[in-house]
mmCIF file of the N, C-alpha and C atoms, coordinates in Angstrom:
data_MODEL
# 
_entry.id   MODEL 
# 
loop_
_atom_site.group_PDB 
_atom_site.id 
_atom_site.type_symbol 
_atom_site.label_atom_id 
_atom_site.label_alt_id 
_atom_site.label_comp_id 
_atom_site.label_asym_id 
_atom_site.label_entity_id 
_atom_site.label_seq_id 
_atom_site.pdbx_PDB_ins_code 
_atom_site.Cartn_x 
_atom_site.Cartn_y 
_atom_site.Cartn_z 
_atom_site.occupancy 
_atom_site.B_iso_or_equiv 
_atom_site.pdbx_formal_charge 
_atom_site.auth_seq_id 
_atom_site.auth_comp_id 
_atom_site.auth_asym_id 
_atom_site.auth_atom_id 
_atom_site.pdbx_PDB_model_num 
ATOM 1   N N  . MET A 1 1  ? 2.058  -17.704 0.718   1.00 0.00 ? 1  MET A N  1 
ATOM 2   C CA . MET A 1 1  ? 2.901  -17.596 1.445   1.00 0.00 ? 1  MET A CA 1 
ATOM 3   C C  . MET A 1 1  ? 3.788  -17.433 1.748   1.00 0.00 ? 1  MET A C  1 
ATOM 4   N N  . THR A 1 2  ? 4.106  -16.750 3.148   1.00 0.00 ? 2  THR A N  1 
ATOM 5   C CA . THR A 1 2  ? 4.989  -15.862 4.050   1.00 0.00 ? 2  THR A CA 1 
ATOM 6   C C  . THR A 1 2  ? 5.888  -14.263 3.658   1.00 0.00 ? 2  THR A C  1 
ATOM 7   N N  . ARG A 1 3  ? 5.778  -13.521 4.101   1.00 0.00 ? 3  ARG A N  1 
ATOM 8   C CA . ARG A 1 3  ? 6.536  -12.444 3.736   1.00 0.00 ? 3  ARG A CA 1 
ATOM 9   C C  . ARG A 1 3  ? 7.624  -12.466 4.508   1.00 0.00 ? 3  ARG A C  1 
ATOM 10  N N  . SER A 1 4  ? 8.967  -12.116 3.633   1.00 0.00 ? 4  SER A N  1 
ATOM 11  C CA . SER A 1 4  ? 9.760  -12.285 5.301   1.00 0.00 ? 4  SER A CA 1 
ATOM 12  C C  . SER A 1 4  ? 10.222 -11.319 6.631   1.00 0.00 ? 4  SER A C  1 
ATOM 13  N N  . SER A 1 5  ? 10.633 -11.286 7.104   1.00 0.00 ? 5  SER A N  1 
ATOM 14  C CA . SER A 1 5  ? 10.547 -10.801 8.366   1.00 0.00 ? 5  SER A CA 1 
ATOM 15  C C  . SER A 1 5  ? 11.806 -9.847  8.373   1.00 0.00 ? 5  SER A C  1 
ATOM 16  N N  . ARG A 1 6  ? 13.238 -9.923  7.857   1.00 0.00 ? 6  ARG A N  1 
ATOM 17  C CA . ARG A 1 6  ? 14.285 -10.002 7.357   1.00 0.00 ? 6  ARG A CA 1 
ATOM 18  C C  . ARG A 1 6  ? 14.236 -8.039  7.109   1.00 0.00 ? 6  ARG A C  1 
ATOM 19  N N  . PRO A 1 7  ? 14.977 -7.721  8.138   1.00 0.00 ? 7  PRO A N  1 
ATOM 20  C CA . PRO A 1 7  ? 15.030 -5.834  7.862   1.00 0.00 ? 7  PRO A CA 1 
ATOM 21  C C  . PRO A 1 7  ? 15.385 -5.385  6.728   1.00 0.00 ? 7  PRO A C  1 
ATOM 22  N N  . GLU A 1 8  ? 16.121 -6.419  6.008   1.00 0.00 ? 8  GLU A N  1 
ATOM 23  C CA . GLU A 1 8  ? 16.640 -5.876  4.480   1.00 0.00 ? 8  GLU A CA 1 
ATOM 24  C C  . GLU A 1 8  ? 15.237 -6.061  3.687   1.00 0.00 ? 8  GLU A C  1 
ATOM 25  N N  . VAL A 1 9  ? 14.832 -6.965  3.979   1.00 0.00 ? 9  VAL A N  1 
ATOM 26  C CA . VAL A 1 9  ? 13.324 -7.402  2.302   1.00 0.00 ? 9  VAL A CA 1 
ATOM 27  C C  . VAL A 1 9  ? 12.175 -6.639  2.920   1.00 0.00 ? 9  VAL A C  1 
ATOM 28  N N  . ARG A 1 10 ? 11.915 -5.574  4.345   1.00 0.00 ? 10 ARG A N  1 
ATOM 29  C CA . ARG A 1 10 ? 11.293 -5.387  4.257   1.00 0.00 ? 10 ARG A CA 1 
ATOM 30  C C  . ARG A 1 10 ? 11.114 -3.567  3.890   1.00 0.00 ? 10 ARG A C  1 
ATOM 31  N N  . ASN A 1 11 ? 12.721 -3.544  3.835   1.00 0.00 ? 11 ASN A N  1 
ATOM 32  C CA . ASN A 1 11 ? 13.556 -1.647  4.040   1.00 0.00 ? 11 ASN A CA 1 
ATOM 33  C C  . ASN A 1 11 ? 14.469 -1.782  3.118   1.00 0.00 ? 11 ASN A C  1 
ATOM 34  N N  . PRO A 1 12 ? 13.956 -1.554  2.082   1.00 0.00 ? 12 PRO A N  1 
ATOM 35  C CA . PRO A 1 12 ? 15.725 -1.854  0.963   1.00 0.00 ? 12 PRO A CA 1 
ATOM 36  C C  . PRO A 1 12 ? 16.831 -1.071  0.843   1.00 0.00 ? 12 PRO A C  1 
ATOM 37  N N  . LEU A 1 13 ? 16.317 0.149   2.370   1.00 0.00 ? 13 LEU A N  1 
ATOM 38  C CA . LEU A 1 13 ? 17.120 1.317   2.356   1.00 0.00 ? 13 LEU A CA 1 
ATOM 39  C C  . LEU A 1 13 ? 18.579 0.887   2.925   1.00 0.00 ? 13 LEU A C  1 
ATOM 40  N N  . VAL A 1 14 ? 17.882 -0.001  4.199   1.00 0.00 ? 14 VAL A N  1 
ATOM 41  C CA . VAL A 1 14 ? 18.714 -0.242  5.216   1.00 0.00 ? 14 VAL A CA 1 
ATOM 42  C C  . VAL A 1 14 ? 20.817 -1.249  5.456   1.00 0.00 ? 14 VAL A C  1 
ATOM 43  N N  . ASN A 1 15 ? 20.504 -1.211  3.476   1.00 0.00 ? 15 ASN A N  1 
ATOM 44  C CA . ASN A 1 15 ? 21.978 -1.157  4.146   1.00 0.00 ? 15 ASN A CA 1 
ATOM 45  C C  . ASN A 1 15 ? 22.906 -0.122  3.056   1.00 0.00 ? 15 ASN A C  1 
ATOM 46  N N  . LEU A 1 16 ? 22.111 0.788   2.835   1.00 0.00 ? 16 LEU A N  1 
ATOM 47  C CA . LEU A 1 16 ? 22.700 1.471   1.369   1.00 0.00 ? 16 LEU A CA 1 
ATOM 48  C C  . LEU A 1 16 ? 23.905 2.203   3.085   1.00 0.00 ? 16 LEU A C  1 
ATOM 49  N N  . PRO A 1 17 ? 25.494 2.394   3.169   1.00 0.00 ? 17 PRO A N  1 
ATOM 50  C CA . PRO A 1 17 ? 26.356 3.267   3.817   1.00 0.00 ? 17 PRO A CA 1 
ATOM 51  C C  . PRO A 1 17 ? 25.429 4.885   4.462   1.00 0.00 ? 17 PRO A C  1 
ATOM 52  N N  . ALA A 1 18 ? 24.418 5.585   3.707   1.00 0.00 ? 18 ALA A N  1 
ATOM 53  C CA . ALA A 1 18 ? 23.850 6.585   4.090   1.00 0.00 ? 18 ALA A CA 1 
ATOM 54  C C  . ALA A 1 18 ? 22.878 6.658   4.966   1.00 0.00 ? 18 ALA A C  1 
ATOM 55  N N  . ALA A 1 19 ? 22.172 5.187   4.969   1.00 0.00 ? 19 ALA A N  1 
ATOM 56  C CA . ALA A 1 19 ? 21.490 4.587   6.236   1.00 0.00 ? 19 ALA A CA 1 
ATOM 57  C C  . ALA A 1 19 ? 22.932 4.699   7.206   1.00 0.00 ? 19 ALA A C  1 
ATOM 58  N N  . GLN A 1 20 ? 23.847 4.168   7.680   1.00 0.00 ? 20 GLN A N  1 
ATOM 59  C CA . GLN A 1 20 ? 24.154 4.234   8.135   1.00 0.00 ? 20 GLN A CA 1 
ATOM 60  C C  . GLN A 1 20 ? 24.708 4.975   9.030   1.00 0.00 ? 20 GLN A C  1 
ATOM 61  N N  . MET A 1 21 ? 25.301 6.207   8.288   1.00 0.00 ? 21 MET A N  1 
ATOM 62  C CA . MET A 1 21 ? 25.473 7.313   8.683   1.00 0.00 ? 21 MET A CA 1 
ATOM 63  C C  . MET A 1 21 ? 24.322 7.945   8.971   1.00 0.00 ? 21 MET A C  1 
ATOM 64  N N  . ILE A 1 22 ? 23.050 8.168   9.194   1.00 0.00 ? 22 ILE A N  1 
ATOM 65  C CA . ILE A 1 22 ? 22.464 8.705   9.677   1.00 0.00 ? 22 ILE A CA 1 
ATOM 66  C C  . ILE A 1 22 ? 22.222 7.810   10.728  1.00 0.00 ? 22 ILE A C  1 
ATOM 67  N N  . ARG A 1 23 ? 22.442 6.947   11.033  1.00 0.00 ? 23 ARG A N  1 
ATOM 68  C CA . ARG A 1 23 ? 22.152 6.567   12.361  1.00 0.00 ? 23 ARG A CA 1 
ATOM 69  C C  . ARG A 1 23 ? 23.640 7.150   13.741  1.00 0.00 ? 23 ARG A C  1 
ATOM 70  N N  . GLN A 1 24 ? 24.191 7.753   12.683  1.00 0.00 ? 24 GLN A N  1 
ATOM 71  C CA . GLN A 1 24 ? 25.374 8.399   13.673  1.00 0.00 ? 24 GLN A CA 1 
ATOM 72  C C  . GLN A 1 24 ? 25.266 9.209   13.932  1.00 0.00 ? 24 GLN A C  1 
ATOM 73  N N  . LEU A 1 25 ? 24.467 10.563  13.277  1.00 0.00 ? 25 LEU A N  1 
ATOM 74  C CA . LEU A 1 25 ? 24.329 11.464  13.303  1.00 0.00 ? 25 LEU A CA 1 
ATOM 75  C C  . LEU A 1 25 ? 23.361 11.874  15.064  1.00 0.00 ? 25 LEU A C  1 
ATOM 76  N N  . SER A 1 26 ? 23.145 13.364  15.119  1.00 0.00 ? 26 SER A N  1 
ATOM 77  C CA . SER A 1 26 ? 23.031 13.479  16.516  1.00 0.00 ? 26 SER A CA 1 
ATOM 78  C C  . SER A 1 26 ? 20.957 13.313  16.900  1.00 0.00 ? 26 SER A C  1 
ATOM 79  N N  . PRO A 1 27 ? 20.451 13.342  18.049  1.00 0.00 ? 27 PRO A N  1 
ATOM 80  C CA . PRO A 1 27 ? 19.582 12.883  17.844  1.00 0.00 ? 27 PRO A CA 1 
ATOM 81  C C  . PRO A 1 27 ? 17.528 13.767  17.151  1.00 0.00 ? 27 PRO A C  1 
ATOM 82  N N  . GLU A 1 28 ? 18.492 15.268  17.634  1.00 0.00 ? 28 GLU A N  1 
ATOM 83  C CA . GLU A 1 28 ? 18.424 16.675  16.636  1.00 0.00 ? 28 GLU A CA 1 
ATOM 84  C C  . GLU A 1 28 ? 18.041 16.206  15.164  1.00 0.00 ? 28 GLU A C  1 
ATOM 85  N N  . ALA A 1 29 ? 18.873 15.701  14.914  1.00 0.00 ? 29 ALA A N  1 
ATOM 86  C CA . ALA A 1 29 ? 19.217 15.599  13.642  1.00 0.00 ? 29 ALA A CA 1 
ATOM 87  C C  . ALA A 1 29 ? 18.582 14.409  12.579  1.00 0.00 ? 29 ALA A C  1 
ATOM 88  N N  . GLN A 1 30 ? 18.383 13.643  13.288  1.00 0.00 ? 30 GLN A N  1 
ATOM 89  C CA . GLN A 1 30 ? 17.844 12.043  12.885  1.00 0.00 ? 30 GLN A CA 1 
ATOM 90  C C  . GLN A 1 30 ? 16.490 12.498  12.815  1.00 0.00 ? 30 GLN A C  1 
ATOM 91  N N  . HIS A 1 31 ? 15.687 13.396  14.239  1.00 0.00 ? 31 HIS A N  1 
ATOM 92  C CA . HIS A 1 31 ? 14.497 13.759  14.264  1.00 0.00 ? 31 HIS A CA 1 
ATOM 93  C C  . HIS A 1 31 ? 14.016 14.348  13.235  1.00 0.00 ? 31 HIS A C  1 
ATOM 94  N N  . ALA A 1 32 ? 14.810 15.592  13.057  1.00 0.00 ? 32 ALA A N  1 
ATOM 95  C CA . ALA A 1 32 ? 14.889 16.462  11.605  1.00 0.00 ? 32 ALA A CA 1 
ATOM 96  C C  . ALA A 1 32 ? 14.742 15.520  10.115  1.00 0.00 ? 32 ALA A C  1 
ATOM 97  N N  . ILE A 1 33 ? 15.034 15.246  9.993   1.00 0.00 ? 33 ILE A N  1 
ATOM 98  C CA . ILE A 1 33 ? 15.022 13.958  8.902   1.00 0.00 ? 33 ILE A CA 1 
ATOM 99  C C  . ILE A 1 33 ? 14.280 12.896  8.536   1.00 0.00 ? 33 ILE A C  1 
ATOM 100 N N  . ARG A 1 34 ? 13.192 12.318  9.969   1.00 0.00 ? 34 ARG A N  1 
ATOM 101 C CA . ARG A 1 34 ? 12.923 11.685  9.692   1.00 0.00 ? 34 ARG A CA 1 
ATOM 102 C C  . ARG A 1 34 ? 11.604 13.190  9.653   1.00 0.00 ? 34 ARG A C  1 
ATOM 103 N N  . LEU A 1 35 ? 11.181 13.460  9.884   1.00 0.00 ? 35 LEU A N  1 
ATOM 104 C CA . LEU A 1 35 ? 10.454 14.572  10.134  1.00 0.00 ? 35 LEU A CA 1 
ATOM 105 C C  . LEU A 1 35 ? 9.838  14.801  8.250   1.00 0.00 ? 35 LEU A C  1 
ATOM 106 N N  . LEU A 1 36 ? 11.149 15.179  7.821   1.00 0.00 ? 36 LEU A N  1 
ATOM 107 C CA . LEU A 1 36 ? 10.882 16.114  6.764   1.00 0.00 ? 36 LEU A CA 1 
ATOM 108 C C  . LEU A 1 36 ? 11.035 14.448  5.540   1.00 0.00 ? 36 LEU A C  1 
ATOM 109 N N  . CYS A 1 37 ? 11.351 13.041  5.467   1.00 0.00 ? 37 CYS A N  1 
ATOM 110 C CA . CYS A 1 37 ? 10.845 12.297  5.290   1.00 0.00 ? 37 CYS A CA 1 
ATOM 111 C C  . CYS A 1 37 ? 9.698  12.052  5.571   1.00 0.00 ? 37 CYS A C  1 
ATOM 112 N N  . LYS A 1 38 ? 8.782  12.149  6.124   1.00 0.00 ? 38 LYS A N  1 
ATOM 113 C CA . LYS A 1 38 ? 7.064  11.845  6.144   1.00 0.00 ? 38 LYS A CA 1 
ATOM 114 C C  . LYS A 1 38 ? 6.006  12.727  5.725   1.00 0.00 ? 38 LYS A C  1 
ATOM 115 N N  . ASP A 1 39 ? 7.142  13.932  5.543   1.00 0.00 ? 39 ASP A N  1 
ATOM 116 C CA . ASP A 1 39 ? 6.849  15.038  5.217   1.00 0.00 ? 39 ASP A CA 1 
ATOM 117 C C  . ASP A 1 39 ? 7.011  15.078  3.032   1.00 0.00 ? 39 ASP A C  1 
ATOM 118 N N  . ILE A 1 40 ? 7.735  14.217  3.215   1.00 0.00 ? 40 ILE A N  1 
ATOM 119 C CA . ILE A 1 40 ? 8.041  14.138  1.754   1.00 0.00 ? 40 ILE A CA 1 
ATOM 120 C C  . ILE A 1 40 ? 6.772  12.776  0.961   1.00 0.00 ? 40 ILE A C  1 
ATOM 121 N N  . ALA A 1 41 ? 6.744  11.829  1.691   1.00 0.00 ? 41 ALA A N  1 
ATOM 122 C CA . ALA A 1 41 ? 5.547  10.671  1.805   1.00 0.00 ? 41 ALA A CA 1 
ATOM 123 C C  . ALA A 1 41 ? 4.902  11.279  1.611   1.00 0.00 ? 41 ALA A C  1 
ATOM 124 N N  . ALA A 1 42 ? 4.552  12.453  2.785   1.00 0.00 ? 42 ALA A N  1 
ATOM 125 C CA . ALA A 1 42 ? 2.781  12.532  3.116   1.00 0.00 ? 42 ALA A CA 1 
ATOM 126 C C  . ALA A 1 42 ? 2.567  13.434  0.760   1.00 0.00 ? 42 ALA A C  1 
ATOM 127 N N  . ASP A 1 43 ? 3.253  14.460  1.131   1.00 0.00 ? 43 ASP A N  1 
ATOM 128 C CA . ASP A 1 43 ? 3.214  15.547  -0.566  1.00 0.00 ? 43 ASP A CA 1 
ATOM 129 C C  . ASP A 1 43 ? 3.319  14.365  -1.337  1.00 0.00 ? 43 ASP A C  1 
ATOM 130 N N  . ALA A 1 44 ? 4.218  13.386  -1.117  1.00 0.00 ? 44 ALA A N  1 
ATOM 131 C CA . ALA A 1 44 ? 3.626  12.362  -2.663  1.00 0.00 ? 44 ALA A CA 1 
ATOM 132 C C  . ALA A 1 44 ? 2.910  11.364  -2.534  1.00 0.00 ? 44 ALA A C  1 
ATOM 133 N N  . ARG A 1 45 ? 1.759  11.075  -2.057  1.00 0.00 ? 45 ARG A N  1 
ATOM 134 C CA . ARG A 1 45 ? 1.327  10.213  -1.433  1.00 0.00 ? 45 ARG A CA 1 
ATOM 135 C C  . ARG A 1 45 ? 0.250  11.516  -2.015  1.00 0.00 ? 45 ARG A C  1 
ATOM 136 N N  . ALA A 1 46 ? 0.152  12.765  -1.352  1.00 0.00 ? 46 ALA A N  1 
ATOM 137 C CA . ALA A 1 46 ? -1.521 13.273  -2.456  1.00 0.00 ? 46 ALA A CA 1 
ATOM 138 C C  . ALA A 1 46 ? -1.539 13.268  -3.683  1.00 0.00 ? 46 ALA A C  1 
ATOM 139 N N  . ARG A 1 47 ? -0.133 13.603  -3.367  1.00 0.00 ? 47 ARG A N  1 
ATOM 140 C CA . ARG A 1 47 ? 0.304  14.044  -5.513  1.00 0.00 ? 47 ARG A CA 1 
ATOM 141 C C  . ARG A 1 47 ? -0.551 13.140  -6.093  1.00 0.00 ? 47 ARG A C  1 
ATOM 142 N N  . ALA A 1 48 ? -0.590 11.432  -5.328  1.00 0.00 ? 48 ALA A N  1 
ATOM 143 C CA . ALA A 1 48 ? -0.267 10.111  -6.423  1.00 0.00 ? 48 ALA A CA 1 
ATOM 144 C C  . ALA A 1 48 ? -1.653 9.844   -6.761  1.00 0.00 ? 48 ALA A C  1 
ATOM 145 N N  . GLU A 1 49 ? -2.382 10.922  -5.377  1.00 0.00 ? 49 GLU A N  1 
ATOM 146 C CA . GLU A 1 49 ? -4.602 10.954  -5.436  1.00 0.00 ? 49 GLU A CA 1 
ATOM 147 C C  . GLU A 1 49 ? -5.393 11.928  -6.515  1.00 0.00 ? 49 GLU A C  1 
ATOM 148 N N  . LYS A 1 50 ? -3.849 12.787  -6.003  1.00 0.00 ? 50 LYS A N  1 
ATOM 149 C CA . LYS A 1 50 ? -4.639 13.882  -7.474  1.00 0.00 ? 50 LYS A CA 1 
ATOM 150 C C  . LYS A 1 50 ? -4.265 13.250  -8.695  1.00 0.00 ? 50 LYS A C  1 
ATOM 151 N N  . CYS A 1 51 ? -3.377 12.525  -9.314  1.00 0.00 ? 51 CYS A N  1 
ATOM 152 C CA . CYS A 1 51 ? -2.765 12.540  -10.800 1.00 0.00 ? 51 CYS A CA 1 
ATOM 153 C C  . CYS A 1 51 ? -3.668 11.019  -11.018 1.00 0.00 ? 51 CYS A C  1 
ATOM 154 N N  . TRP A 1 52 ? -4.005 10.510  -10.297 1.00 0.00 ? 52 TRP A N  1 
ATOM 155 C CA . TRP A 1 52 ? -5.713 9.522   -10.573 1.00 0.00 ? 52 TRP A CA 1 
ATOM 156 C C  . TRP A 1 52 ? -6.297 9.813   -10.613 1.00 0.00 ? 52 TRP A C  1 
ATOM 157 N N  . ARG A 1 53 ? -6.621 10.837  -9.315  1.00 0.00 ? 53 ARG A N  1 
ATOM 158 C CA . ARG A 1 53 ? -8.013 11.305  -10.522 1.00 0.00 ? 53 ARG A CA 1 
ATOM 159 C C  . ARG A 1 53 ? -8.038 12.092  -10.773 1.00 0.00 ? 53 ARG A C  1 
ATOM 160 N N  . THR A 1 54 ? -7.057 12.113  -12.194 1.00 0.00 ? 54 THR A N  1 
ATOM 161 C CA . THR A 1 54 ? -7.536 13.093  -13.096 1.00 0.00 ? 54 THR A CA 1 
ATOM 162 C C  . THR A 1 54 ? -6.943 12.076  -14.398 1.00 0.00 ? 54 THR A C  1 
ATOM 163 N N  . HIS A 1 55 ? -6.855 11.330  -13.997 1.00 0.00 ? 55 HIS A N  1 
ATOM 164 C CA . HIS A 1 55 ? -6.295 11.005  -15.161 1.00 0.00 ? 55 HIS A CA 1 
ATOM 165 C C  . HIS A 1 55 ? -5.633 10.144  -15.548 1.00 0.00 ? 55 HIS A C  1 
ATOM 166 N N  . LYS A 1 56 ? -4.788 10.517  -14.502 1.00 0.00 ? 56 LYS A N  1 
ATOM 167 C CA . LYS A 1 56 ? -2.583 10.851  -15.108 1.00 0.00 ? 56 LYS A CA 1 
ATOM 168 C C  . LYS A 1 56 ? -2.518 9.074   -14.378 1.00 0.00 ? 56 LYS A C  1 
ATOM 169 N N  . ALA A 1 57 ? -3.033 8.256   -14.209 1.00 0.00 ? 57 ALA A N  1 
ATOM 170 C CA . ALA A 1 57 ? -1.879 7.265   -14.164 1.00 0.00 ? 57 ALA A CA 1 
ATOM 171 C C  . ALA A 1 57 ? -0.956 6.830   -14.275 1.00 0.00 ? 57 ALA A C  1 
ATOM 172 N N  . PRO A 1 58 ? 0.553  7.151   -14.873 1.00 0.00 ? 58 PRO A N  1 
ATOM 173 C CA . PRO A 1 58 ? 1.515  7.366   -14.565 1.00 0.00 ? 58 PRO A CA 1 
ATOM 174 C C  . PRO A 1 58 ? 2.493  8.256   -14.106 1.00 0.00 ? 58 PRO A C  1 
ATOM 175 N N  . MET A 1 59 ? 1.691  9.493   -13.909 1.00 0.00 ? 59 MET A N  1 
ATOM 176 C CA . MET A 1 59 ? 2.495  10.210  -12.841 1.00 0.00 ? 59 MET A CA 1 
ATOM 177 C C  . MET A 1 59 ? 1.907  9.383   -11.296 1.00 0.00 ? 59 MET A C  1 
ATOM 178 N N  . ALA A 1 60 ? 0.714  9.508   -11.005 1.00 0.00 ? 60 ALA A N  1 
ATOM 179 C CA . ALA A 1 60 ? 0.007  8.711   -9.599  1.00 0.00 ? 60 ALA A CA 1 
ATOM 180 C C  . ALA A 1 60 ? 1.623  7.658   -9.508  1.00 0.00 ? 60 ALA A C  1 
ATOM 181 N N  . ALA A 1 61 ? 1.688  6.200   -10.360 1.00 0.00 ? 61 ALA A N  1 
ATOM 182 C CA . ALA A 1 61 ? 2.637  5.156   -10.309 1.00 0.00 ? 61 ALA A CA 1 
ATOM 183 C C  . ALA A 1 61 ? 3.460  5.921   -9.794  1.00 0.00 ? 61 ALA A C  1 
ATOM 184 N N  . TYR A 1 62 ? 4.380  6.071   -10.299 1.00 0.00 ? 62 TYR A N  1 
ATOM 185 C CA . TYR A 1 62 ? 5.491  7.431   -10.023 1.00 0.00 ? 62 TYR A CA 1 
ATOM 186 C C  . TYR A 1 62 ? 5.354  8.779   -8.728  1.00 0.00 ? 62 TYR A C  1 
ATOM 187 N N  . TRP A 1 63 ? 4.481  8.942   -8.247  1.00 0.00 ? 63 TRP A N  1 
ATOM 188 C CA . TRP A 1 63 ? 3.705  9.695   -7.316  1.00 0.00 ? 63 TRP A CA 1 
ATOM 189 C C  . TRP A 1 63 ? 4.687  8.746   -6.085  1.00 0.00 ? 63 TRP A C  1 
ATOM 190 N N  . LYS A 1 64 ? 3.193  7.716   -6.177  1.00 0.00 ? 64 LYS A N  1 
ATOM 191 C CA . LYS A 1 64 ? 3.546  6.384   -4.972  1.00 0.00 ? 64 LYS A CA 1 
ATOM 192 C C  . LYS A 1 64 ? 4.891  6.266   -4.548  1.00 0.00 ? 64 LYS A C  1 
ATOM 193 N N  . ALA A 1 65 ? 5.053  5.861   -6.410  1.00 0.00 ? 65 ALA A N  1 
ATOM 194 C CA . ALA A 1 65 ? 6.954  4.997   -5.325  1.00 0.00 ? 65 ALA A CA 1 
ATOM 195 C C  . ALA A 1 65 ? 7.502  6.012   -4.546  1.00 0.00 ? 65 ALA A C  1 
ATOM 196 N N  . VAL A 1 66 ? 7.410  6.960   -5.093  1.00 0.00 ? 66 VAL A N  1 
ATOM 197 C CA . VAL A 1 66 ? 8.214  8.178   -4.754  1.00 0.00 ? 66 VAL A CA 1 
ATOM 198 C C  . VAL A 1 66 ? 7.981  7.941   -2.897  1.00 0.00 ? 66 VAL A C  1 
ATOM 199 N N  . ALA A 1 67 ? 6.847  8.090   -2.321  1.00 0.00 ? 67 ALA A N  1 
ATOM 200 C CA . ALA A 1 67 ? 6.184  8.081   -0.902  1.00 0.00 ? 67 ALA A CA 1 
ATOM 201 C C  . ALA A 1 67 ? 6.540  6.783   -0.221  1.00 0.00 ? 67 ALA A C  1 
ATOM 202 N N  . VAL A 1 68 ? 6.131  5.452   -0.970  1.00 0.00 ? 68 VAL A N  1 
ATOM 203 C CA . VAL A 1 68 ? 7.465  4.546   -0.918  1.00 0.00 ? 68 VAL A CA 1 
ATOM 204 C C  . VAL A 1 68 ? 8.895  4.249   -0.326  1.00 0.00 ? 68 VAL A C  1 
ATOM 205 N N  . TYR A 1 69 ? 9.345  5.196   -1.342  1.00 0.00 ? 69 TYR A N  1 
ATOM 206 C CA . TYR A 1 69 ? 10.413 5.152   -1.027  1.00 0.00 ? 69 TYR A CA 1 
ATOM 207 C C  . TYR A 1 69 ? 10.622 6.193   0.440   1.00 0.00 ? 69 TYR A C  1 
ATOM 208 N N  . ALA A 1 70 ? 10.221 7.497   0.394   1.00 0.00 ? 70 ALA A N  1 
ATOM 209 C CA . ALA A 1 70 ? 10.822 7.835   1.224   1.00 0.00 ? 70 ALA A CA 1 
ATOM 210 C C  . ALA A 1 70 ? 10.291 8.034   3.041   1.00 0.00 ? 70 ALA A C  1 
ATOM 211 N N  . THR A 1 71 ? 8.973  7.605   2.840   1.00 0.00 ? 71 THR A N  1 
ATOM 212 C CA . THR A 1 71 ? 8.444  5.982   4.407   1.00 0.00 ? 71 THR A CA 1 
ATOM 213 C C  . THR A 1 71 ? 9.431  5.206   4.282   1.00 0.00 ? 71 THR A C  1 
ATOM 214 N N  . HIS A 1 72 ? 10.074 4.586   3.213   1.00 0.00 ? 72 HIS A N  1 
ATOM 215 C CA . HIS A 1 72 ? 11.273 3.671   3.850   1.00 0.00 ? 72 HIS A CA 1 
ATOM 216 C C  . HIS A 1 72 ? 12.357 4.308   4.743   1.00 0.00 ? 72 HIS A C  1 
ATOM 217 N N  . ALA A 1 73 ? 12.909 5.619   3.910   1.00 0.00 ? 73 ALA A N  1 
ATOM 218 C CA . ALA A 1 73 ? 13.796 6.855   4.618   1.00 0.00 ? 73 ALA A CA 1 
ATOM 219 C C  . ALA A 1 73 ? 13.303 6.684   5.970   1.00 0.00 ? 73 ALA A C  1 
ATOM 220 N N  . ALA A 1 74 ? 12.153 7.344   5.612   1.00 0.00 ? 74 ALA A N  1 
ATOM 221 C CA . ALA A 1 74 ? 11.552 7.562   7.766   1.00 0.00 ? 74 ALA A CA 1 
ATOM 222 C C  . ALA A 1 74 ? 11.805 6.623   8.709   1.00 0.00 ? 74 ALA A C  1 
ATOM 223 N N  . ARG A 1 75 ? 11.315 5.255   8.442   1.00 0.00 ? 75 ARG A N  1 
ATOM 224 C CA . ARG A 1 75 ? 11.889 4.772   9.087   1.00 0.00 ? 75 ARG A CA 1 
ATOM 225 C C  . ARG A 1 75 ? 13.076 3.617   9.642   1.00 0.00 ? 75 ARG A C  1 
ATOM 226 N N  . LEU A 1 76 ? 13.852 4.877   9.230   1.00 0.00 ? 76 LEU A N  1 
ATOM 227 C CA . LEU A 1 76 ? 15.583 4.820   8.885   1.00 0.00 ? 76 LEU A CA 1 
ATOM 228 C C  . LEU A 1 76 ? 15.032 4.396   10.251  1.00 0.00 ? 76 LEU A C  1 
ATOM 229 N N  . ILE A 1 77 ? 14.947 5.283   10.114  1.00 0.00 ? 77 ILE A N  1 
ATOM 230 C CA . ILE A 1 77 ? 14.686 6.334   11.715  1.00 0.00 ? 77 ILE A CA 1 
ATOM 231 C C  . ILE A 1 77 ? 13.880 5.911   13.036  1.00 0.00 ? 77 ILE A C  1 
ATOM 232 N N  . LYS A 1 78 ? 14.338 5.214   14.440  1.00 0.00 ? 78 LYS A N  1 
ATOM 233 C CA . LYS A 1 78 ? 13.693 5.099   15.204  1.00 0.00 ? 78 LYS A CA 1 
ATOM 234 C C  . LYS A 1 78 ? 13.681 6.822   15.705  1.00 0.00 ? 78 LYS A C  1 
ATOM 235 N N  . PRO A 1 79 ? 11.895 6.611   15.431  1.00 0.00 ? 79 PRO A N  1 
ATOM 236 C CA . PRO A 1 79 ? 11.196 8.241   16.300  1.00 0.00 ? 79 PRO A CA 1 
ATOM 237 C C  . PRO A 1 79 ? 11.789 8.248   18.032  1.00 0.00 ? 79 PRO A C  1 
ATOM 238 N N  . ASN A 1 80 ? 12.259 9.235   18.936  1.00 0.00 ? 80 ASN A N  1 
ATOM 239 C CA . ASN A 1 80 ? 12.778 9.881   19.260  1.00 0.00 ? 80 ASN A CA 1 
ATOM 240 C C  . ASN A 1 80 ? 11.855 9.301   21.234  1.00 0.00 ? 80 ASN A C  1 
# 
């Protein structure tokens, strides 16, 4: 089975109203938001790994989901 390549399937945040507003911001503001989202994703991945190692699977799943959505948010903005 092949996976859809439509943007709204790959990134569920694409069609949100705030995503459209982010695209209208200055390049500097977009860059700052992208970096923030990438930092959130990296931190959440580290927390998920720590929770997994300490046998806290529900929290590991939570942090993994946070990382995925933060990555989706970062990818809304094209790198400068």
